[in-house]
C-alpha positions as CSV (number, residue, x, y, z in Angstrom):
1,M,1.6,-1.0,25.2
2,L,1.4,0.9,21.9
3,K,-0.5,-1.2,19.3
4,V,1.0,-0.7,15.8
5,G,-0.2,-2.2,12.5
6,K,2.2,-3.8,9.9
7,I,1.2,-5.0,6.4
8,E,2.2,-8.6,5.7
9,Y,3.9,-7.7,2.5
10,L,7.5,-7.2,1.4
11,N,6.8,-3.5,0.7
12,T,6.8,-2.5,4.4
13,I,9.9,-4.5,5.4
14,P,12.3,-1.6,4.8
15,V,10.4,0.7,7.1
16,Y,10.2,-1.9,9.9
17,Y,13.5,-3.6,9.3
18,G,15.4,-2.0,12.2
19,F,12.7,-3.4,14.6
20,L,12.7,-6.8,12.8
21,I,16.5,-7.4,13.2
22,G,16.6,-6.0,16.8
23,K,18.6,-2.9,16.0
24,V,15.7,-0.7,17.2
25,D,14.2,-1.3,20.6
26,S,10.6,-2.5,20.3
27,S,9.8,-2.7,24.0
28,G,6.4,-1.1,24.7
29,I,5.2,-1.8,21.1
30,E,2.9,-4.6,20.0
31,F,3.0,-5.1,16.3
32,R,-0.1,-6.6,14.6
33,E,0.2,-7.9,11.0
34,D,-2.6,-8.1,8.5
35,V,-3.6,-7.1,5.0
36,P,-4.2,-3.4,4.3
37,S,-8.0,-3.5,4.4
38,E,-8.0,-5.1,7.8
39,L,-5.4,-2.7,9.2
40,N,-7.6,0.2,7.9
41,K,-10.5,-1.2,9.9
42,M,-8.5,-1.8,13.1
43,L,-7.1,1.7,13.1
44,R,-10.5,3.2,12.3
45,E,-12.1,1.2,15.2
46,G,-9.4,2.0,17.7
47,I,-8.0,-1.5,18.0
48,L,-4.7,0.0,16.8
49,D,-3.0,3.3,17.8
50,I,-0.8,3.6,14.8
51,S,-0.6,1.9,11.5
52,V,0.3,1.9,7.8
53,I,-3.0,2.4,6.1
54,S,-4.3,2.9,2.6
55,S,-4.2,6.5,1.3
56,Y,-7.9,6.1,0.5
57,E,-8.6,5.3,4.2
58,Y,-6.8,8.4,5.3
59,L,-8.6,10.6,2.9
60,K,-12.0,9.2,3.7
61,N,-11.5,9.5,7.5
62,S,-8.9,12.2,7.9
63,D,-10.7,13.7,10.9
64,K,-9.7,10.6,12.9
65,Y,-6.0,10.6,12.1
66,L,-2.7,12.5,12.0
67,L,-0.1,11.5,9.4
68,L,3.4,10.5,10.4
69,P,5.5,13.1,8.5
70,D,7.5,11.9,5.5
71,F,6.3,8.3,5.5
72,S,4.5,6.6,2.6
73,I,4.6,3.7,0.2
74,S,4.6,5.3,-3.2
75,A,5.9,4.5,-6.7
76,K,6.9,6.5,-9.7
77,K,6.2,4.9,-13.1
78,R,6.2,1.2,-12.1
79,V,5.4,-0.6,-8.9
80,I,4.9,-4.2,-10.0
81,S,2.9,-5.1,-6.9
82,V,-0.3,-3.4,-7.9
83,L,-1.3,-4.9,-11.2
84,F,-4.4,-5.2,-13.3
85,L,-4.1,-8.4,-15.3
86,S,-6.4,-9.3,-18.2
87,T,-6.9,-12.0,-20.8
88,V,-8.2,-9.3,-23.3
89,P,-7.3,-5.7,-24.0
90,I,-8.7,-3.4,-21.4
91,H,-11.2,-1.7,-23.8
92,Q,-12.9,-5.1,-24.3
93,L,-13.8,-5.4,-20.7
94,H,-17.1,-3.5,-20.8
95,R,-19.8,-5.6,-19.0
96,K,-17.3,-8.4,-18.4
97,D,-16.5,-9.7,-14.9
98,V,-13.5,-8.0,-13.3
99,W,-12.3,-9.5,-10.0
100,L,-11.1,-7.0,-7.3
101,T,-9.1,-8.1,-4.2
102,R,-10.7,-7.3,-0.9
103,S,-7.3,-6.7,0.5
104,S,-7.0,-3.1,-0.8
105,M,-9.1,0.0,-0.8
106,T,-6.8,2.5,-2.6
107,S,-6.0,0.2,-5.5
108,K,-9.7,-0.6,-6.1
109,E,-10.6,3.1,-6.2
110,L,-7.7,3.8,-8.5
111,L,-8.6,1.0,-10.9
112,K,-12.3,2.0,-11.0
113,Y,-11.3,5.6,-11.9
114,L,-8.9,4.4,-14.7
115,L,-11.5,2.0,-16.2
116,R,-14.3,4.5,-16.1
117,E,-12.7,7.8,-16.8
118,V,-9.7,6.8,-18.9
119,Y,-10.8,3.7,-20.8
120,G,-14.5,4.3,-20.8
121,V,-15.2,0.8,-19.5
122,E,-17.9,-0.2,-17.0
123,P,-17.3,-3.9,-16.1
124,N,-19.2,-6.1,-13.6
125,Y,-17.1,-6.0,-10.4
126,R,-16.7,-9.1,-8.4
127,Y,-14.7,-9.5,-5.2
128,Y,-12.3,-12.1,-4.0
129,S,-9.9,-12.9,-1.1
130,M,-6.8,-15.0,-1.5
131,K,-7.3,-16.2,2.1
132,E,-10.9,-17.3,1.3
133,G,-9.8,-18.9,-2.0
134,N,-12.8,-17.7,-3.9
135,L,-11.1,-16.4,-7.0
136,P,-12.2,-18.4,-10.1
137,K,-9.6,-20.6,-11.8
138,N,-9.7,-18.7,-15.1
139,P,-10.8,-15.1,-14.4
140,T,-11.1,-12.8,-17.4
141,A,-9.4,-10.0,-15.5
142,L,-8.3,-9.3,-11.9
143,L,-6.7,-6.7,-9.6
144,T,-3.9,-8.2,-7.6
145,I,-1.6,-6.5,-5.0
146,G,1.4,-7.1,-2.8
147,D,3.4,-10.3,-2.8
148,D,0.6,-12.1,-4.6
149,A,1.0,-9.6,-7.5
150,L,4.7,-10.2,-7.7
151,R,4.2,-14.0,-7.8
152,T,1.4,-13.8,-10.4
153,F,3.3,-11.4,-12.6
154,R,6.2,-13.8,-12.7
155,L,4.0,-16.6,-13.9
156,K,3.1,-14.6,-17.1
157,R,-0.4,-16.1,-17.3
158,F,-2.0,-12.9,-18.5
159,P,-1.1,-11.4,-21.9
160,F,-2.3,-7.9,-20.8
161,V,-0.6,-6.4,-17.8
162,Y,-1.4,-2.9,-16.5
163,D,0.8,-1.5,-13.7
164,L,-1.5,1.0,-11.8
165,A,1.4,3.3,-10.7
166,E,2.6,3.5,-14.3
167,E,-1.0,4.3,-15.5
168,W,-1.2,7.1,-13.0
169,Y,2.2,8.5,-13.9
170,N,1.3,8.5,-17.6
171,L,-1.8,10.6,-16.8
172,H,-0.4,13.0,-14.2
173,G,3.4,12.8,-14.2
174,L,3.4,12.1,-10.5
175,P,4.2,9.1,-8.3
176,F,1.1,7.3,-6.8
177,V,0.8,7.2,-3.0
178,F,-0.6,3.8,-2.1
179,A,-0.2,3.9,1.7
180,L,0.6,6.2,4.6
181,W,1.4,5.9,8.2
182,A,-1.1,7.5,10.6
183,V,-1.9,7.7,14.3
184,R,-5.3,8.1,15.8
185,R,-5.9,11.6,17.1
186,D,-7.2,10.2,20.4
187,S,-4.2,7.9,20.8
188,Y,-1.9,10.9,20.3
189,K,-3.8,13.0,22.8
190,E,-3.7,10.3,25.4
191,R,-0.1,8.9,24.7
192,K,1.8,11.9,23.2
193,G,5.2,10.9,24.5
194,E,4.9,7.2,23.5
195,V,3.7,8.2,20.0
196,E,6.5,10.7,19.5
197,E,9.1,8.2,20.7
198,F,7.7,5.6,18.3
199,Y,8.0,8.1,15.4
200,R,11.7,8.7,16.2
201,K,12.3,4.9,16.3
202,L,10.4,4.4,13.0
203,L,12.7,7.0,11.4
204,L,15.8,5.1,12.6
205,S,14.2,1.7,11.5
206,R,13.6,3.0,8.0
207,E,17.1,4.4,7.8
208,I,18.5,0.9,8.5
209,G,16.1,-0.7,6.1
210,L,16.9,1.6,3.2
211,K,20.6,0.6,3.4
212,S,19.7,-3.1,3.6
213,Y,17.8,-4.0,0.3
214,D,20.2,-6.7,-0.6
215,E,20.1,-8.2,2.9
216,I,16.3,-8.0,2.9
217,S,16.0,-9.6,-0.5
218,L,18.3,-12.4,0.6
219,R,16.2,-13.0,3.7
220,Y,12.8,-12.9,2.2
221,A,13.1,-14.2,-1.4
222,K,12.9,-17.9,-0.4
223,K,10.1,-17.2,2.0
224,L,8.1,-15.5,-0.8
225,H,9.1,-18.0,-3.5
226,L,10.6,-15.1,-5.6
227,P,14.0,-14.5,-7.1
228,E,16.3,-12.5,-4.9
229,K,17.1,-10.1,-7.8
230,M,13.4,-9.5,-8.4
231,C,12.8,-8.6,-4.7
232,S,15.8,-6.2,-4.8
233,N,14.6,-4.4,-8.0
234,Y,11.1,-4.2,-6.6
235,L,12.2,-2.5,-3.4
236,K,14.3,0.0,-5.4
237,N,11.1,1.0,-7.3
238,L,9.4,2.1,-4.1
239,I,9.4,5.5,-2.4
240,F,9.1,5.4,1.4
241,F,8.9,9.2,1.9
242,L,6.1,11.7,1.7
243,R,7.5,14.8,0.0
244,D,6.3,17.5,-2.4
245,E,5.5,15.3,-5.3
246,E,3.8,12.6,-3.2
247,I,1.7,15.3,-1.4
248,R,0.7,16.8,-4.7
249,S,-0.3,13.4,-6.0
250,L,-2.3,12.6,-2.8
251,R,-4.2,15.9,-3.3
252,K,-4.8,15.0,-7.0
253,F,-6.2,11.6,-6.0
254,S,-8.4,13.2,-3.4
255,E,-9.9,15.6,-6.1
256,I,-10.5,12.7,-8.5
257,I,-12.4,10.5,-6.0
258,N,-14.2,13.6,-4.8
259,I,-13.2,13.5,-1.1
260,K,-12.3,16.7,0.6
261,A,-9.6,16.0,3.1
262,D,-7.0,18.0,4.9
263,L,-3.5,16.6,5.3
264,N,-2.8,17.0,9.0
265,F,0.5,15.8,10.4
266,L,1.9,14.7,13.8
267,P,3.5,17.9,15.2
268,V,7.1,16.7,15.7
């Protein structure tokens, strides 16, 4: 049984949609759903064979993984689901408490870079988990991701909203790569045929998902307590491929966070 990680957010539904609606055969595959940081850990420790993982996780531990060609979760200009929300302008946050979600590695590193290098701000970082419920009632500023970010954005509680994909695009003119799909090198070595077959199935599943945004939005809007139109527009903002611009952006991010990593792909 091939163990495959799946993020519990709307932004991965298009890639897995063929599996979810039964149009792509999932026999021999066990999907495990969790937040990005937990999937990173499970793939790193060998609990999973394949998973969507944060781009930071791949760059940091690229010797353990092979990338699934042409798969990512990226966004150009606006993403809406990776937001830095503040009660004061960003330049006033020096030495103030800034709350970072434990659910994401990439977004944390991107925000720290933006605050330090772009805005010249060194806040006091605090960490929270929505599952643990340890976020203060009235935080000065926080990083929020995924479906929680979509819901928080809609409430309009914070006067200052910074979309991290947009911030990156304004600096570098490139989409930002938040997540990638990767297989453990040892899993590929031991189960080459199964991994290659899963990759072919994932391509088909994504093809079905990309044609089904309206259907996906209809199915998931009520579950997520979000307007259907908002879900649809959000999905249309995302890039689910890994092509020249995304690869250039990934290399730029690697330089900025000072991690030397080769981009090695599954040979299919």
